VEXDREN-2710 file (C-alpha; in Angstrom, 1 decimal):
% VEXDREN-2710
k/r/px/py/pz
1/UNK/50.3/2.1/-41.9
2/UNK/47.4/4.1/-43.4
3/UNK/44.6/2.5/-45.3
4/UNK/42.1/4.4/-47.4
5/UNK/38.8/3.6/-49.1
6/UNK/35.2/2.8/-48.1
7/UNK/34.5/-0.2/-46.1
8/UNK/34.8/-2.4/-49.2
9/UNK/38.4/-3.2/-50.3
10/UNK/40.3/-0.9/-52.6
11/UNK/43.6/-0.9/-54.5
12/UNK/45.8/1.9/-53.0
13/UNK/49.2/3.4/-53.4
14/UNK/51.2/4.5/-50.4
15/UNK/53.7/7.4/-50.2
16/UNK/56.0/8.1/-47.3
17/UNK/58.2/11.2/-47.2
18/UNK/61.2/12.2/-45.1
19/UNK/63.4/10.3/-42.6
20/UNK/63.0/10.8/-38.9
21/UNK/64.2/9.4/-35.6
22/UNK/62.0/7.7/-33.1
23/UNK/59.5/10.1/-31.7
24/UNK/56.7/9.8/-29.1
25/UNK/53.2/11.1/-29.6
26/UNK/50.1/11.6/-27.5
27/UNK/47.1/10.1/-29.3
28/UNK/44.4/12.8/-29.4
29/UNK/41.7/10.6/-31.1
30/UNK/40.3/7.6/-29.4
31/UNK/40.8/4.3/-31.2
32/UNK/37.6/2.8/-32.5
33/UNK/36.0/6.2/-33.1
34/UNK/35.5/8.4/-36.1
35/UNK/37.9/11.2/-36.9
36/UNK/36.6/14.2/-38.9
37/UNK/38.5/15.8/-41.7
38/UNK/40.8/18.5/-40.2
39/UNK/40.8/16.9/-36.8
40/UNK/44.0/16.5/-34.7
41/UNK/44.9/12.8/-34.5
42/UNK/48.1/13.0/-32.5
43/UNK/50.5/15.5/-30.8
44/UNK/54.2/15.3/-30.5
45/UNK/55.6/15.0/-27.0
46/UNK/58.4/17.6/-27.1
47/UNK/59.8/19.5/-24.1
48/UNK/62.0/21.8/-26.2
49/UNK/59.4/24.5/-26.1
50/UNK/58.4/24.2/-22.5
51/UNK/59.1/27.1/-20.1
52/UNK/59.6/27.0/-16.4
53/UNK/57.2/29.9/-15.5
54/UNK/54.7/32.2/-17.2
55/UNK/56.0/35.2/-19.2
56/UNK/55.5/37.5/-22.1
57/UNK/55.9/36.1/-25.7
58/UNK/57.2/38.1/-28.8
59/UNK/57.6/36.9/-32.4
60/UNK/60.7/37.5/-34.3
61/UNK/60.3/36.7/-38.0
62/UNK/57.5/34.2/-37.3
63/UNK/54.4/34.4/-39.5
64/UNK/51.2/32.6/-38.6
65/UNK/48.1/31.8/-40.6
66/UNK/45.4/34.4/-40.3
67/UNK/42.3/32.2/-40.9
68/UNK/41.2/29.3/-38.8
69/UNK/39.9/29.0/-35.2
70/UNK/42.1/30.7/-32.5
71/UNK/41.2/28.1/-29.9
72/UNK/43.1/25.5/-32.0
73/UNK/46.1/27.7/-32.0
74/UNK/47.9/29.9/-34.6
75/UNK/49.4/27.7/-37.4
76/UNK/53.0/28.6/-38.3
77/UNK/53.6/29.3/-42.0
78/UNK/57.0/30.9/-41.7
79/UNK/59.6/30.1/-39.1
80/UNK/61.7/32.4/-37.0
81/UNK/62.4/32.9/-33.3
82/UNK/60.1/33.0/-30.2
83/UNK/61.4/35.5/-27.7
84/UNK/60.2/34.6/-24.2
85/UNK/60.6/37.0/-21.2
86/UNK/60.0/34.9/-18.1
87/UNK/57.9/36.1/-15.2
88/UNK/56.0/34.4/-12.4
89/UNK/52.3/35.5/-12.0
90/UNK/50.2/34.7/-8.9
91/UNK/46.5/35.5/-9.2
92/UNK/45.6/36.2/-5.6
93/UNK/42.2/38.0/-5.1
94/UNK/42.7/38.6/-1.4
95/UNK/42.6/41.6/1.0
96/UNK/45.5/44.0/0.4
97/UNK/46.4/43.7/4.2
98/UNK/47.9/40.2/3.4
99/UNK/50.5/41.7/1.1
100/UNK/54.0/41.4/2.6
101/UNK/56.1/43.2/0.0
102/UNK/56.2/46.5/-1.8
103/UNK/55.6/47.4/-5.4
104/UNK/58.9/47.6/-7.2
105/UNK/60.8/45.7/-4.4
106/UNK/63.5/43.1/-5.4
107/UNK/62.8/39.8/-3.6
108/UNK/64.8/36.6/-3.5
109/UNK/63.4/33.2/-4.4
110/UNK/61.3/31.5/-1.7
111/UNK/60.2/34.8/-0.2
112/UNK/56.8/35.0/1.2
113/UNK/55.2/37.8/-0.9
114/UNK/51.6/37.3/0.3
115/UNK/50.5/35.4/3.4
116/UNK/51.0/31.7/2.6
117/UNK/52.2/32.5/-1.0
118/UNK/55.9/32.1/-1.8
119/UNK/57.7/33.1/-5.0
120/UNK/59.8/30.6/-6.9
121/UNK/62.1/33.0/-8.6
122/UNK/64.0/36.1/-7.7
123/UNK/63.0/39.4/-9.2
124/UNK/61.2/42.7/-9.0
125/UNK/57.6/42.7/-7.6
126/UNK/54.7/44.2/-9.6
127/UNK/51.4/44.5/-7.8
128/UNK/47.9/44.9/-9.2
129/UNK/45.2/45.9/-6.8
130/UNK/41.7/47.4/-6.9
131/UNK/39.4/48.6/-4.2
132/UNK/41.8/47.2/-1.5
133/UNK/41.7/43.8/-3.1
134/UNK/45.0/42.3/-4.2
135/UNK/44.3/41.0/-7.7
136/UNK/47.7/39.6/-8.7
137/UNK/51.4/39.8/-8.0
138/UNK/54.1/39.3/-10.6
139/UNK/57.7/38.5/-10.0
140/UNK/59.9/39.7/-12.9
141/UNK/63.4/38.1/-12.9
142/UNK/66.3/40.4/-13.9
143/UNK/69.0/42.8/-12.7
144/UNK/67.9/46.1/-11.1
145/UNK/70.0/49.1/-12.4
146/UNK/69.5/52.3/-10.5
147/UNK/69.5/55.6/-12.6
148/UNK/70.0/59.2/-11.6
149/UNK/68.2/60.8/-14.6
150/UNK/64.9/59.0/-15.3
151/UNK/64.1/61.3/-18.3
152/UNK/67.3/60.1/-20.1
153/UNK/66.4/56.4/-19.9
154/UNK/62.6/56.4/-20.5
155/UNK/63.2/55.7/-24.2
156/UNK/64.6/52.4/-23.1
157/UNK/61.3/51.2/-21.6
158/UNK/59.9/48.0/-23.1
159/UNK/62.8/47.6/-25.6
160/UNK/65.2/44.8/-26.4
161/UNK/69.0/45.3/-26.0
162/UNK/71.0/43.0/-28.3
163/UNK/74.5/41.6/-27.6
164/UNK/77.2/44.2/-28.3
165/UNK/75.0/47.2/-27.5
166/UNK/75.6/49.5/-24.5
167/UNK/73.3/49.9/-21.5
168/UNK/74.2/52.5/-18.9
169/UNK/77.8/52.4/-20.0
170/UNK/78.1/48.6/-20.0
171/UNK/78.2/46.4/-23.1
172/UNK/75.7/43.6/-22.8
173/UNK/76.7/40.0/-23.8
174/UNK/73.2/38.5/-24.3
175/UNK/69.8/39.7/-25.4
176/UNK/67.9/41.5/-22.6
177/UNK/64.4/43.1/-22.3
178/UNK/64.5/46.5/-20.6
179/UNK/61.7/48.0/-18.5
180/UNK/61.6/51.2/-16.4
181/UNK/60.5/50.7/-12.8
182/UNK/60.0/52.7/-9.6
183/UNK/61.6/50.8/-6.8
184/UNK/61.6/51.7/-3.1
185/UNK/65.2/52.9/-3.6
186/UNK/64.3/55.1/-6.5
187/UNK/64.0/55.0/-10.3
188/UNK/65.7/52.1/-12.1
189/UNK/65.9/50.0/-15.2
190/UNK/65.1/46.3/-14.9
191/UNK/67.3/44.3/-17.3
192/UNK/65.3/41.1/-17.9
193/UNK/66.6/37.8/-19.4
194/UNK/65.2/36.7/-22.8
195/UNK/65.0/33.0/-23.7
196/UNK/65.1/32.3/-27.5
197/UNK/63.3/29.4/-29.1
198/UNK/64.0/28.6/-32.8
199/UNK/61.1/27.6/-34.9
200/UNK/61.6/26.1/-38.3
201/UNK/59.2/26.7/-41.2
202/UNK/58.5/23.0/-41.6
203/UNK/58.1/20.5/-38.7
204/UNK/60.6/17.7/-38.5
205/UNK/57.9/15.0/-38.7
206/UNK/57.0/12.3/-41.2
207/UNK/54.5/13.1/-44.0
208/UNK/52.3/10.1/-44.8
209/UNK/49.8/10.0/-47.7
210/UNK/47.8/7.3/-49.3
211/UNK/45.9/7.7/-52.5
212/UNK/43.1/5.4/-53.8
213/UNK/43.8/4.4/-57.4
214/UNK/40.2/3.6/-57.9
215/UNK/38.5/6.7/-56.6
216/UNK/41.4/9.2/-56.6
217/UNK/40.7/10.0/-53.0
218/UNK/43.6/10.6/-50.7
219/UNK/44.1/10.5/-46.9
220/UNK/47.0/12.3/-45.2
221/UNK/48.4/12.9/-41.8
222/UNK/49.8/16.4/-42.2
223/UNK/52.2/17.8/-39.6
224/UNK/51.5/21.3/-38.5
225/UNK/53.1/23.6/-35.9
226/UNK/50.7/25.7/-33.8
227/UNK/51.3/28.4/-31.3
228/UNK/48.8/28.6/-28.5
229/UNK/49.6/32.3/-27.8
230/UNK/49.7/35.3/-30.0
231/UNK/52.4/37.9/-30.5
232/UNK/52.8/40.2/-27.5
233/UNK/50.6/38.0/-25.2
234/UNK/51.3/38.0/-21.5
235/UNK/50.9/34.4/-20.2
236/UNK/49.9/34.5/-16.6
237/UNK/51.2/31.4/-14.9
238/UNK/53.4/30.2/-12.0
239/UNK/54.4/26.9/-13.6
240/UNK/55.7/26.4/-17.1
241/UNK/53.7/26.4/-20.3
242/UNK/54.0/24.9/-23.8
243/UNK/54.9/27.6/-26.4
244/UNK/54.6/25.4/-29.6
245/UNK/52.7/22.2/-30.4
246/UNK/53.5/19.9/-33.3
247/UNK/50.4/18.0/-34.3
248/UNK/49.3/15.5/-36.9
249/UNK/46.0/16.6/-38.6
250/UNK/43.8/14.3/-40.7
251/UNK/43.2/15.6/-44.2
252/UNK/40.9/13.7/-46.7
253/UNK/40.7/15.0/-50.3
254/UNK/38.7/14.2/-53.3
255/UNK/40.6/14.4/-56.6
256/UNK/40.5/18.0/-57.8
257/UNK/39.5/19.5/-54.4
258/UNK/41.5/22.5/-53.3
259/UNK/39.8/23.6/-50.1
260/UNK/40.0/20.4/-48.0
261/UNK/36.3/20.6/-47.1
262/UNK/35.5/16.9/-48.0
263/UNK/32.6/15.7/-45.9
264/UNK/34.4/12.4/-45.4
265/UNK/35.5/11.0/-42.0
266/UNK/37.8/8.2/-41.1
267/UNK/37.8/5.4/-38.4
268/UNK/41.0/5.3/-36.3
269/UNK/42.3/1.9/-35.2
270/UNK/45.5/0.5/-33.6
271/UNK/46.7/-2.7/-35.3
272/UNK/49.8/-4.9/-34.3
273/UNK/52.9/-4.6/-36.5
274/UNK/53.3/-7.8/-38.6
275/UNK/57.1/-7.8/-38.0
276/UNK/57.4/-6.6/-34.4
277/UNK/54.4/-7.5/-32.0
278/UNK/55.6/-4.8/-29.5
279/UNK/54.8/-2.1/-32.0
280/UNK/51.3/-0.9/-32.8
281/UNK/50.5/1.0/-36.0
282/UNK/47.9/3.6/-36.5
283/UNK/45.4/2.7/-39.2
284/UNK/42.9/5.2/-40.7
285/UNK/40.0/3.9/-42.8
286/UNK/37.9/6.4/-44.8
287/UNK/34.2/6.0/-43.8
288/UNK/31.6/7.2/-46.3
289/UNK/28.6/6.6/-44.1
290/UNK/26.0/9.3/-43.7
291/UNK/24.1/11.9/-45.6
292/UNK/25.6/15.0/-47.1
293/UNK/22.3/16.8/-47.5
294/UNK/19.0/16.5/-45.7
295/UNK/15.5/18.1/-45.5
296/UNK/12.9/17.8/-42.9
297/UNK/9.3/18.3/-44.1
298/UNK/6.4/18.8/-41.6
299/UNK/2.6/18.8/-42.2
300/UNK/0.8/21.5/-40.3
301/UNK/-3.0/21.9/-40.8
302/UNK/-2.9/20.2/-44.2
303/UNK/0.0/22.4/-45.3
304/UNK/3.5/21.1/-46.0
305/UNK/6.5/23.1/-45.0
306/UNK/10.3/22.5/-45.1
307/UNK/11.1/23.1/-41.5
308/UNK/14.8/22.5/-41.6
309/UNK/17.6/21.9/-44.0
310/UNK/21.1/20.6/-43.3
311/UNK/24.3/20.1/-45.1
312/UNK/27.5/18.5/-43.9
313/UNK/30.2/20.9/-42.6
314/UNK/27.6/23.6/-42.3
315/UNK/25.1/24.6/-39.6
316/UNK/21.4/23.5/-40.0
317/UNK/19.2/26.3/-41.2
318/UNK/15.5/26.5/-40.3
319/UNK/13.8/27.8/-43.5
320/UNK/10.1/27.2/-42.7
321/UNK/9.3/27.3/-46.4
322/UNK/5.8/26.4/-47.6
323/UNK/5.4/23.8/-50.4
324/UNK/2.5/22.0/-52.1
325/UNK/2.1/18.3/-52.6
326/UNK/-1.1/18.5/-54.6
327/UNK/-1.8/18.7/-58.4
328/UNK/0.5/18.0/-61.3
329/UNK/3.8/16.2/-60.3
330/UNK/5.8/19.0/-62.0
331/UNK/4.1/21.6/-59.7
332/UNK/4.0/19.7/-56.4
333/UNK/7.3/21.2/-55.2
334/UNK/8.0/24.9/-55.5
335/UNK/10.4/25.3/-58.4
336/UNK/12.3/28.0/-56.5
337/UNK/13.8/25.4/-54.2
338/UNK/15.4/23.2/-56.8
339/UNK/16.6/21.1/-53.9
340/UNK/14.3/18.1/-53.6
341/UNK/13.3/15.4/-56.1
342/UNK/9.6/15.9/-56.6
343/UNK/8.7/12.4/-57.6
344/UNK/10.3/10.7/-54.7
345/UNK/8.8/13.0/-52.1
346/UNK/5.4/12.8/-53.6
347/UNK/5.5/9.0/-53.8
348/UNK/6.5/8.7/-50.1
349/UNK/3.8/11.2/-49.0
350/UNK/1.2/9.3/-51.0
351/UNK/2.1/5.7/-50.1
352/UNK/3.6/6.4/-46.6
353/UNK/6.4/3.9/-47.4
354/UNK/10.1/4.6/-47.3
355/UNK/12.2/4.8/-50.5
356/UNK/15.9/3.7/-50.4
357/UNK/17.8/3.9/-53.7
358/UNK/21.3/3.7/-55.1
359/UNK/21.9/5.7/-58.3
360/UNK/18.3/7.0/-58.1
361/UNK/18.5/8.7/-61.5
362/UNK/18.6/5.3/-63.1
363/UNK/15.4/4.0/-61.4
364/UNK/12.6/3.6/-63.9
365/UNK/10.0/5.0/-61.5
366/UNK/11.8/8.3/-61.0
367/UNK/13.7/8.4/-64.3
368/UNK/12.0/11.7/-65.4
369/UNK/12.8/13.6/-62.3
370/UNK/14.8/16.7/-63.3
371/UNK/16.5/17.0/-59.9
372/UNK/17.8/13.4/-60.0
373/UNK/19.0/13.7/-63.6
374/UNK/20.8/16.9/-62.9
375/UNK/22.5/15.9/-59.6
376/UNK/22.7/12.1/-59.9
377/UNK/23.0/11.3/-56.2
378/UNK/24.7/8.0/-55.4
379/UNK/22.5/7.2/-52.4
380/UNK/19.0/8.5/-51.6
381/UNK/16.7/7.9/-48.6
382/UNK/13.3/9.3/-48.1
383/UNK/11.1/8.1/-45.3
384/UNK/7.7/9.0/-43.8
385/UNK/7.5/10.2/-40.2
386/UNK/4.5/8.3/-38.8
387/UNK/3.1/8.6/-35.3
388/UNK/-0.1/6.9/-34.1
389/UNK/-0.9/6.0/-37.8
390/UNK/-0.7/9.7/-38.8
391/UNK/1.8/11.1/-41.3
392/UNK/3.6/13.9/-39.5
393/UNK/6.4/14.6/-41.9
394/UNK/9.0/13.4/-44.4
395/UNK/12.8/13.1/-44.1
396/UNK/14.9/13.3/-47.3
397/UNK/18.6/12.4/-47.2
398/UNK/21.2/12.0/-49.9
399/UNK/24.9/11.2/-50.4
400/UNK/26.6/12.2/-53.7
401/UNK/29.8/10.2/-53.2
402/UNK/29.2/6.6/-52.4
403/UNK/26.4/4.0/-53.1
404/UNK/25.0/1.8/-50.3
405/UNK/25.4/4.5/-47.6
406/UNK/21.9/3.9/-46.2
407/UNK/21.3/0.4/-44.9
408/UNK/18.2/-1.3/-43.5
409/UNK/19.6/-1.1/-40.0
410/UNK/20.1/2.7/-40.4
411/UNK/16.7/3.0/-41.9
412/UNK/15.1/1.4/-38.8
413/UNK/17.2/3.6/-36.5
414/UNK/16.3/6.7/-38.4
415/UNK/12.6/5.9/-38.3
416/UNK/12.7/5.8/-34.5
417/UNK/14.7/9.1/-34.3
418/UNK/12.7/11.0/-36.8
419/UNK/9.4/10.1/-35.2
420/UNK/10.6/11.5/-32.0
421/UNK/12.0/14.6/-33.8
422/UNK/8.5/15.2/-35.4
423/UNK/6.9/15.0/-32.0
424/UNK/9.4/17.4/-30.6
425/UNK/8.7/19.8/-33.5
426/UNK/5.0/19.6/-32.8
427/UNK/5.7/20.4/-29.2
428/UNK/7.9/23.3/-30.3
429/UNK/5.0/24.7/-32.4
430/UNK/2.7/24.5/-29.4
431/UNK/5.3/26.2/-27.3
432/UNK/5.6/28.9/-29.9
433/UNK/1.8/29.4/-29.9
434/UNK/1.8/29.7/-26.1
435/UNK/4.7/32.1/-26.2
436/UNK/2.9/34.2/-28.9
437/UNK/-0.3/34.2/-26.7
438/UNK/1.8/35.2/-23.7
439/UNK/3.3/38.1/-25.6
440/UNK/-0.2/39.2/-26.7
441/UNK/-1.4/39.1/-23.2
442/UNK/1.6/41.1/-22.0
443/UNK/0.8/43.8/-24.5
444/UNK/-2.9/43.9/-23.4
445/UNK/-1.9/44.1/-19.8
446/UNK/0.6/46.9/-20.6
447/UNK/-2.1/48.8/-22.5
448/UNK/-4.6/48.3/-19.6
449/UNK/-2.0/49.4/-17.2
450/UNK/-1.3/52.6/-19.2
451/UNK/-5.1/53.3/-19.3
452/UNK/-5.3/52.9/-15.5
453/UNK/-2.4/55.2/-15.1
454/UNK/-4.0/57.8/-17.3
455/UNK/-7.3/57.4/-15.3
456/UNK/-5.4/57.8/-12.1
457/UNK/-3.7/61.0/-13.4
458/UNK/-7.2/62.3/-14.5
459/UNK/-8.5/61.5/-11.0
460/UNK/-5.5/63.3/-9.4
461/UNK/-6.2/66.3/-11.5
462/UNK/-9.8/66.3/-10.5
463/UNK/-8.9/66.1/-6.8
464/UNK/-6.5/68.9/-7.2
465/UNK/-9.2/71.0/-8.9
466/UNK/-11.6/70.1/-6.0
467/UNK/-9.1/71.1/-3.4
468/UNK/-8.5/74.4/-5.1
469/UNK/-12.3/75.0/-5.4
470/UNK/-12.8/74.3/-1.7
471/UNK/-10.0/76.5/-0.8
472/UNK/-11.4/79.4/-2.9
473/UNK/-14.9/78.9/-1.6
474/UNK/-13.9/78.8/2.0
475/UNK/-12.0/82.1/1.5
476/UNK/-15.1/83.7/-0.1
477/UNK/-17.4/82.5/2.7
478/UNK/-15.0/83.6/5.5
479/UNK/-14.9/87.2/4.3
480/UNK/-18.7/88.1/4.9
481/UNK/-18.8/85.9/8.0
482/UNK/-15.9/87.7/9.7
483/UNK/-17.9/91.0/9.0
484/UNK/-21.0/89.5/10.7
485/UNK/-18.9/88.4/13.7
486/UNK/-17.3/91.8/13.9
487/UNK/-20.6/93.7/13.9
488/UNK/-22.0/91.4/16.7
489/UNK/-19.0/92.1/18.8
490/UNK/-19.5/95.9/18.2
491/UNK/-23.2/95.7/19.1
492/UNK/-22.5/93.7/22.2
493/UNK/-20.5/96.7/23.5
494/UNK/-23.7/98.9/23.5
495/UNK/-24.7/99.4/27.2
496/UNK/-28.3/100.1/26.3
497/UNK/-29.0/96.5/25.2
498/UNK/-31.3/94.4/27.3
499/UNK/-30.4/91.0/28.7
500/UNK/-32.4/89.1/26.0
501/UNK/-30.8/91.1/23.2
502/UNK/-27.3/90.3/24.6
503/UNK/-28.2/86.6/24.8
504/UNK/-29.5/86.7/21.2
505/UNK/-26.2/88.4/20.1
506/UNK/-24.2/85.7/22.0
507/UNK/-26.1/83.0/20.1
508/UNK/-25.4/84.9/16.8
509/UNK/-21.7/85.2/17.7
510/UNK/-21.4/81.5/18.8
511/UNK/-23.2/80.3/15.7
512/UNK/-21.0/82.5/13.5
513/UNK/-17.9/81.1/15.1
514/UNK/-19.1/77.6/14.7
515/UNK/-19.9/78.3/11.1
516/UNK/-16.4/79.8/10.7
517/UNK/-15.0/76.5/12.2
518/UNK/-17.1/74.5/9.7
519/UNK/-15.7/76.5/6.8
520/UNK/-12.2/75.9/8.0
521/UNK/-13.0/72.2/8.4
522/UNK/-14.0/72.2/4.7
523/UNK/-10.3/72.4/4.0
524/UNK/-9.9/69.1/5.8
525/UNK/-11.5/67.3/2.9
526/UNK/-8.5/68.0/0.8
527/UNK/-6.4/66.8/3.7
528/UNK/-8.3/63.6/3.8
529/UNK/-7.7/63.1/0.1
530/UNK/-4.0/63.6/0.6
531/UNK/-4.0/61.3/3.7
532/UNK/-3.0/64.2/5.9
533/UNK/-6.0/64.3/8.3
534/UNK/-4.9/64.8/11.9
535/UNK/-6.4/64.9/15.4
536/UNK/-5.8/68.2/17.3
537/UNK/-6.0/66.9/20.9
538/UNK/-6.5/69.6/23.6
539/UNK/-8.2/70.2/27.0
540/UNK/-11.6/71.9/27.0
541/UNK/-14.8/72.4/29.1
542/UNK/-17.2/69.8/27.9
543/UNK/-20.1/71.4/29.8
544/UNK/-19.6/74.7/28.1
545/UNK/-19.5/73.0/24.7
546/UNK/-22.8/71.2/25.4
547/UNK/-24.4/74.4/26.7
548/UNK/-23.4/76.2/23.5
549/UNK/-24.9/73.5/21.3
550/UNK/-28.1/73.6/23.4
551/UNK/-28.4/77.4/22.8
552/UNK/-27.6/77.1/19.0
553/UNK/-30.2/74.3/18.5
554/UNK/-33.0/75.5/20.9
555/UNK/-34.4/78.0/18.3
556/UNK/-34.4/75.4/15.6
557/UNK/-36.3/73.0/18.0
558/UNK/-38.8/75.6/19.0
559/UNK/-39.6/76.3/15.3
560/UNK/-40.7/72.7/15.0
561/UNK/-42.6/72.7/18.3
562/UNK/-40.0/70.3/19.8
563/UNK/-38.6/70.3/23.3
564/UNK/-34.7/69.9/23.3
565/UNK/-33.4/68.4/26.5
566/UNK/-29.7/67.7/27.4
567/UNK/-29.7/64.9/30.1
568/UNK/-26.2/64.9/31.6
569/UNK/-25.0/62.1/33.9
570/UNK/-23.6/63.2/37.2
571/UNK/-20.4/61.3/36.6
572/UNK/-19.8/63.0/33.2
573/UNK/-16.4/64.8/33.6
574/UNK/-16.5/68.6/33.0
575/UNK/-13.0/68.8/31.5
576/UNK/-11.8/66.3/28.9
577/UNK/-9.0/65.9/26.3
578/UNK/-10.1/65.5/22.7
579/UNK/-10.4/67.3/19.4
580/UNK/-13.0/69.9/20.4
581/UNK/-13.8/71.0/16.9
582/UNK/-14.5/67.6/15.6
583/UNK/-16.5/66.5/18.7
584/UNK/-18.7/69.6/18.4
585/UNK/-19.3/68.9/14.7
586/UNK/-20.2/65.3/15.4
587/UNK/-22.7/66.2/18.2
588/UNK/-24.1/69.1/16.1
589/UNK/-24.7/66.7/13.1
590/UNK/-26.4/64.1/15.3
591/UNK/-28.7/66.6/17.1
592/UNK/-29.5/68.5/13.9
593/UNK/-30.5/65.2/12.2
594/UNK/-32.6/64.3/15.3
595/UNK/-34.4/67.6/15.2
596/UNK/-34.9/67.4/11.4
597/UNK/-36.4/63.9/11.3
598/UNK/-38.5/64.2/14.6
599/UNK/-42.0/65.3/13.7
600/UNK/-43.0/66.1/17.3
601/UNK/-42.3/65.5/21.0
602/UNK/-38.9/65.7/22.7
603/UNK/-35.3/65.4/21.5
604/UNK/-33.0/64.3/24.3
605/UNK/-29.2/64.4/24.3
606/UNK/-28.2/61.7/26.7
607/UNK/-24.9/60.0/27.7
608/UNK/-24.7/56.3/27.2
609/UNK/-21.8/54.7/29.0
610/UNK/-18.6/56.5/29.4
611/UNK/-16.4/57.4/26.6
612/UNK/-12.6/57.9/26.9
613/UNK/-11.8/60.8/24.6
END
């Protein structure tokens, strides 16, 4: 039995079409809950379209509806035949070393094809593997027919052979699906069995419709046939699958509607049969409870904005549209919207009291509202969203079908829900502000990083220029210095020189060599910048190095009337291992500074402790 109408009693007429035998259904909707228009209520339990394994599906003459959601299945609009080619698919995902059979090999049922995996049917093995991982193994039942000339039979690959046609000189007696395979024994044709399932254009199920004589509204359980798989789809499974489902779908229509998009829903209930207590009947009651249209208005910094709009059977759209609630009533709501009754919204915003109306266009207070006169909604609810004695927003709801939709109980529930919703929206606005600040900060950090990178590149270029300058200058200084050293060596060969002259030439030569060493060390600055400074450790005579320094600096000390003394400890080793050039430069810098900043007296070079160099 099917009952239609709102919660109050209505006169109805009931139609029942078709005769049928006893059939069993799975109830897909839970009794005591609401069922939406277009929702599946029950599904026929029918094993006629159940397979034993997975396989490949082909349509023969069957047409399906193009529109609709594929996840619900493909609705049959014209009957025909389902052609099913059985095959058993094991999804493995194991190492290829666990494979126990070959690609193209014929195996018997219960054969272990992969370690601990046994096939249920006999047939030819097809293996899919990638990167030494066995992805899946398929067992294709059928008869293996060896061929001598593969080129002559390639045209038969993936084709049907009908009864009475010839295949390799033999007349077939039943439909077969032919595939070309490479078996371990050689090329062959696999003649695979085909299972045919007949599908009628109209399901053999009752059609039950009830129409309200008062409202013209109808409710129907329409039987539909749906295919869960599309034409040519390969269904990977080991066990059987359901190829066709026969379902009862709820359809609620308003008189004159053609697209079955009524916003109505129905309550589903099970009631005992009046004549047979062992039978329970399905009762569907149309429920017109709820809004068809709604707007959420939020106040932000003394400005009102429509933050969201919603309409039944459609997704909510956040519009964030600014409006004004000040001035002349005819100008308080932007006329572009044409979606909200100005007078009701302004009244609630001013008084902060909810408005709940049936046939609002007849109410004397809002009689002149153009929106109400044009749309004449049956039920209207507009309530303030108040939190901590502060008006945060307004919620406007309406239903154009039935009066009395919004009750006092629902009003109290909505006030609790919408207050929380307004707080959530405020939090969302704060989150958006923080996100915007974070993005701005990211941009600033990125710009600063780019500036630092540009500065680093400029510094690198300056260092490169400095290195090039030092290299060029050292070259220019080495050229005349090498000439001076060359002339001192030539003069030193003169046998007529006195001892004092030779000592002076030795001092000039040693000083020149030291200066040449310093010029070479200038290049170490660029090495330091590049992080390539190194220690050249070698064995050398420390006494000789100190004696050379004493000779080089003695003249400078005498010019300042200073006495230069090198006080060497008896335990100072004569031969050491160190970087002689760098040690000489360090000692020369220290002693030169001592001479420079000592006004008079004695400058002493003395060992303090014992250094390990």
